[in-house]
N, C-alpha and C positions, 0 to 999 in steps of 0.2 A: 413129705406131707402124707399122712394116712388117708385111706379112702374116705373115712368119715369126715375128716377135716377138709379134704378136697371137695367132697360133695357139699359141705356147708359153705365153703368158699364160693363155689359155682352158683349155689342158690342165692347167696348174698349179691353176687354180681348181677344175677338175673333180676332180683328185686330192685336193685338200684337202677337198672336199665328201664324198669317199668315205671319209675317215677317220672312224671311229665312236669314241664314248667307250669302247666295249669294247676297241678296239685300244689306246687309251692306258692303260686299266687293266691289260691284259696286259703292256704294255711296262713300266709302273712296277713291277709284281710281279717281273718278271725283273730290272729295274734294281736293286731292293732285294736280291734273293736271289743274283743272279749265278750262278744254277744252274737249269737248265730243270726238273729233277725237283722241287726244292723250290718253285719258282714255280708249277708246275702244281698241286702239292698245296695250296698256299695258295689258289689260285683255284678248287679243286675240279673240275679238268678233267684229262684225260689229257695226257701230254706232247706227242704228235704234233700235236694241234690248236693247242697253244700255239706250237710251232715254225712251223706254217703261218701263223698270224696275225702272228707277228713278221716273217716273210718278206714277207707281204703289206704290212705297215706300212712296211717298208723300201722296197718298190716304190713305194708311194704318196708317201713322203717324197722318194724319189730319192737316198737316201744310206744307207750302212751304219751301223747303230746299235750293233751289238755286234761285237767281235772274238771269234771262237769258236775254241777249240782243243780237243783231246781232254782237256786238263787244266783249262781255266778259260774263263770268259766275262767279258769286260770291256767297259765302255762306250767307244765312240769319242767323239771331240770332238762329232760331230753328236748322239750319244746323250746326252751330258751336257747339251747345250743343250736338247734335246727334253725331258729329264727335268724341268728347271726349268719349262718352259712347260706341260708336261703336268700337273704338280702344280697349277699355277695354273688351268688350264682345268677340271680335275676339281673343284677346290675351289669354283670359281665355279658349276659345274653342280650340285654338292651343295647349295650355298647357295641357288641358284634353286629347286631342288626343295623344300628345307626351307621357304623363304618361301611357295611356292605351297601347301604342305601346311598351314602356319599360317593362310593366308588362307582355305583351304577349310574349316578348323575354326572360323573366326571369331576367330582369335587375333592377327590383324594387319590393317593397313589403316586406313581412316578410317570413323568412324561419326558421322553428323550427327544430333544430338539436340536437339529443341526442347521448350520447357516454358513453361507459364504462370508468371508471376512468383512468385505465392504458393506454387507447388509446391516452391520452394526452401526454404520453411519447414517442409516435411514430411520425407519420407524420402529425397528425391532426392539431397541432398548425401552421405548415407551410401552410396547406390547408386553414385554416381560414384566415391567413394573406393575402394570395394570393387572395382569394375570396373577402375579404373586399376591397383590393386595386383595384380589377377589377370591382366590383359591389358595389360602395359606397352607392347607393340608396337602397340596400337591408338590412333590419334590421335582424341580426342573433340572434335568441333566442336560446342560448346554454343551454343544460340541461344534467347534469351528471346523468346517470341512468343505472342500470345493464341490461344485455341482456334480461332476462325474462320480466320485466316491459316494456322495449322498444318495444318488439314484441307486447305486449298487446296494448300499446299506438299507435303503427302504425296501428293496425287493427281498433282501435277506432278513427283514424284520429286526435289524439291529438298531434302528432308530424308529421313532413313531411319526415324526413329521419333519420335513426339511424345507428350507427356503432356498430355492434353486433358480439359476438364471437361464432364461430362454430354453426351458426343457422341451424335448420332443414328446409327442403323445406316447403314452405307454399303457397298454391294456391292463396292467396290474395296478396302476396308480391313479388316484384321483388328483388332478392338477388344477389349481385355481389361481389365476393371476391376482396378486395382492399389492404389488408395488410397481411403479414405473420410474425409470431413472434415465436422464439424458446421457448420451455418449459424448466423449470429448477427444479431440486430437491433442496428444501430449507431445511437446517438442522442447528441446533445450532452448532457453531464452537467448543464448548466443548464436543460435543457428540463423542463417540469413533469412529463412522463411518465417522465423518468429516475428520479424518486423513487418511482415505482410499484413495489410489491413484486410480482414475477412478471409483468412486462410481457409481453403476448401480441401476436401479429400483428394480431389484430382491433382492438387499441387504436390501430393506425396508420391506420385507415380515412380519417381527415380530414387526415392529414399530407402535406406535400409530400415527394416521393421523389427521391433521387439514385440513378441507376442507370447501368450501363454499356450501350452500344449492343448490340443483338441480334447484329449481324454479328461482334462480337468474341468473344462466348461465347454462341452461340445456345441451347445446351442449358441453361446456368445461368440465362440471362435468362428462358427459358421456365419454368424451375423456380420462380424468384422470383414470376413472375406467377401461377403455379398455387397457390403457397402463399398469396398474397393472395386469389386467387379462392376458395379453400377457406375463407378467413376471412370471406368475404362482401363483398369489395370489389375494385375495380380500382385499382391505385396511380396516383396523380396525379404523373407524372414531370415535374419542373420543371428538371432538369439531367441531362445525360448526360456521363459521364466515361469516357475511353478507358483509364484506368489505375485499378486498385483503390486504390492509395495516394492518388490524387487524389480518389477517392470519399470516403475517410475524411477527407481534408482539408476537403472541402466539408461533411461532417457536422459537423466541428469548428467550421467557420465559421458554422454555424447555418443553412445553405441548406436542409437537409432531413434526413430520416432515410434509412436504407438497410438492406438485407439482404445480407450479405456472407459469404464463407467465414471461418471462425474464425481462420485463420492471419493475418488482417489485424490481430488484436490484438497480434501481435509487432512491428508497425510502431511502436508506442510513443506514439501520440497520447494525451496526458494528459487532454484534455477530452472524450473520447468514452467513453461507457459501453456495454457490450455485454450482451445478454440472449440466453439460449439459446432455441431454438425446439423445444419438445417435440413428439413425435408424428410422424406421416408427413410427409415432405417436409422434415424438420429437418436433413438432411445432404446433402452433395453428393458425387458420386463423381468420381474422376480415373482415366482409362483410359490405357493405353499403346496406341498405334495405329501400324500400319505397313501397307505395301502388300501385298495378298494375293499378287499375281503375282510369282513368283520372289523371295521374301525373301532377303536376303543372309545368309550364315552368321553374320556378326558381329552381326546383329540377334538371332538365336537365342541367341548367347553373352550378349548384354546382358540379354535377358529372363530367362535363367537366374539371373543375379545379382539382378534385380528380384524374382523369386519367392523366392529364398533370403533376401534381406534382409527382404522383406515378411512372411515367415512368423513373424518375431518382433516385428513392429511393429504396435501397436494402431491406427495410423492407416492401415494398408494392409489 
């Protein structure tokens, strides 16, 4: 590219950068009205500033956009081409602003939501349905994940919001209880204790236990230990299971007894009997958790739906 051509190119780039959306809006108003007075009135400005801006735009474009006479105003060939492109540019700009506004209100974008498996037996499906209906432009990335890994993922900003069981306070996280669920004693129906009327936790003192590892659900694991300690014993754990449905399977296999969230009853194991745990410690809580630092607007939008759905749900 010669120096002259390069200079001309740089000048053209500079001129294009000088064109503002305001120039294009003024141009389109005049292109629609073909009358300076009516176009100025439509824009809410005086006629002289409109004439000045049209002249400036013609200078920047380097071509005459309107043929003007005392009787009429008409678009030139250059003006007709610019009209088509200006409409496209302004439509794209308006769409970009609208998209940014929706994102700022939490109405678009992506939301990464994690949940413990059994939370899907509670109100979470209803929350998801309602959120999708209300915010169809938000893509929900749903991930099944135990509580422990959820907390780590929240701190690492790998997920936006998590539904966790019995979480400990964390200075990095906002934690709000959104659901409550009873705990159940789970025991094989052929076990002698299964025929007991009103089985209590203290009756399990000599029984082998099936329990999930503490790192998967530290709060719930600690709660089960506390329930047993309050009943006067420490559970003898003979098997650890990383999934609650596996825990129920092991109970059905006669490996041991367990204390689990009531939602596991919906898994449908026929040879397992469940007993309620009355009194303190007989229920578990599920909390929504998200990073305290700069929470995304879409998290706030999701939590609005969580609270509204939960206001009419006995399990929340």
